[in-house]
N, C-alpha and C positions, 0 to 999 in steps of 0.2 A: 073641355080641353083647356089645358093650362097655357102659359106663355113663357118663352125663354127670353129673359132680359140680358142683353150684353152690356155690362156696366164698366165704365172707366173708373179706375182708382188712382190715387196719387202716385206720381213718379218719384217723389222725394218728400216734399213738404206735405205733412199729413193734413194740413188745413185745406189742401186742394182737392176737396171732394164736394160734390154738389148736394144740395138739400134733396133733390130728387133721387140721387144715387142712394143716399142714406135711407130714405123712405122705402125705396125698392128693396134694398137689402133686408130691411126689417120685415117687410110684408111677404116676402117669398117664403116658400116652404123649405128651401135649402139654398145654399150658395155653392156653386160648382167652382172649385179653386184649383189653379195651377199648383200651388203649394199651400196646403191647409194651414201649416204653421204660420206662414206669412200673413195669410188672410185672417186667421184667428186673432192676430195682434190688432189688425185694423178693426175687426168686429168688436173686440173687447174694449177698445178705446172709445167706441161710440155706444157701448151698452147694448149691442145686438147679440142675441143669444140663439139665433137660428143655427141648425147644423151646417157644417162645412163638409163637402164631399170632394174627394180628390178627382180631378178631371184635367188631363194634360195631353201633350202630343203623343205620349206612349200608352195612353189608356186603350185597352183592347176593345175590339168591336162588340163583344158580348156585353160589356159594361155600358158602352155607349147606347146599345140597343135597349138596355134596361132603363136608362135615363130617358130615352125618347118615349118608351112605353109609359113611364110614370107621367111625363108631360101630356101624353095623349089621354091619360086617365084623369087629368084635371089638376095635377100639381104644377106649380109655377116655380121656376128656378132663375136665379141670377148667376150669370157666368162672369167670372173675373179672372184676370191673370195677376201675377205678382205686383205689377205696376203698369199704369198706362191703360191704353185702349186695346182690348183683345182684337186680334186680327191684324194688327200692325206689327209684323215681324214677331208675333206671339202665337202660341197654339190657340185653337178655338174654331178654325174654319170648318173642320170635319164635323164637329157637333152641330154647328149652325146649318151646314149642308143637310145633315140627316133630319134635323128638325123641319127644315123647309120642305124636304121630300115627303115628310109625314103630315104636312099641312098645318103644322104648329106655328102660331104667330111668333115672330122673332122681332123684338123691339130694342133699338139702340138707346142706351142711356149715356149720352156723350159726356166727355170731360177731358182730363189731362192726356197729353201725349207729347213725347219729346219732339216728334215731327212738327206738330203745331207750335210748340214753344220756340223752336229755332227759327221757323218761318216768320213768326211774329216779330222777332228782333233782328232779322237779317239786314234790313235796311237797303235791300236791292229789289229789283223787279222780280217778284215771285209769282206772277200771274200764270206762268207756265214753268213747271219743273218736273224732274224725274225722281221718283223715290225708289231706291234699290235695296232697302233693308240692310242686312248684314252681308259683308263680303264673304265669299267662300273661303274656307280655311286653306285648302290646297288646290284641288282641281278647279279650274276656272278663275282662280284668283287674278292671274295676269290679264286675262280677257276682261274681267270686271274693271280693273283700273285703267286699262286702255280705253274702255268705253267712257269712264269718268273723265279721263284726260282729253278725249276728243269731242265730248258733247258740247254743243253750242248752248243748250239749255242748262240752267243750274241742276246739279245732281245732289240729292240728299241721301246720306246713308248713315247707318249706325256703326259704332265701332266699340270693341272691348279694350280694356286697358292692357291686355296681354299682347295685342297685335297692332295697336294704334301707331307706334313709332315705326315698326317694320313696314306697315302699309303706307304710311306717309313717305317713307323712303322709296317705295316702289312707284307711287304716284309722282314723286319728284323726279324720278328717272325718265318719266314720259312727258311731264309738263311742269318743270320747276317753277315757272312764273305764274302758273294758274293760281287764282285767288281762292282762299277758303275762309269760311267762318266756322269755328269749332266751338261747340257748346259742351262744357264739362260739368258734371254734377248739377244739371239744371234743377232748379227749385230747392236745392239743398244748401247747407250752411256754407260750403266752399265753392258755390257756383261761380263759374267764370265763362266769358265768351271771348275767344281769341280770334283776331283777324290778321290776315297777311297772306303772302304767297305761301305755297306749299313748303318751299324750302325754309322760309322764315319760321313758320309754325313748327316744322320738324325740328329745327335747330333749338327752338325754345324748349321743347320737351326733352330733347337730348341733353341739354345743359342743366335741366332741373328734373331728374327722374322722380322726385317726390310728388310732382304734379301728375304723374301718370297713374292716376287712380280714378275709380268710378267709371260710369258709363259715358260714352261720347256720342255726339251727333254732329255730323259734318255736312256743310254745304260747299260744294266745289263749283266755281263759276268763272266766266271770263269777264273782264272789265269791259 
């Protein structure tokens, strides 16, 4: 029986990959990738020539069953997403669940994640917090931000550049003085961490739309 390795890959800075992750990628029979084009660039950079197989949230059940069958027959695969740790607001849980059901060993190869990165530089008490992933686009969006506004514990969530200002406006309407720590483009060339009230941070990005780029991770908390 083979092993399914769940491997974290860089969220921006390509140097943020562990020696163990590189060894695992080299030694596996194939890499299961959210987007094979993205993963191929990472593999080529490190001289890794193993095949990359597409495996993402829309992969059909028949293909997933085939991959599990190959694992059962002795092949080992590394599962990666485009960036960060699979399973943290990324596809991958279904494949892991099927492997567990089949009795296949599932081994984490930990590394980068935007969640861990923002927590490490928050500078506030993060012994307890709530992680909410990405806010809903439409249905449930208002409920999501009412929860963030009313939580006594810090709430961490991811945000896209297309919705960050609009969603800060919504959060501001519920709790304008709530504090936030916003990480943008973490580990990349134009990385920055912005701190202030929801209103202050919202106004900062409204006044400089050129900064509304890249992926965002936000911590909302009470002083």
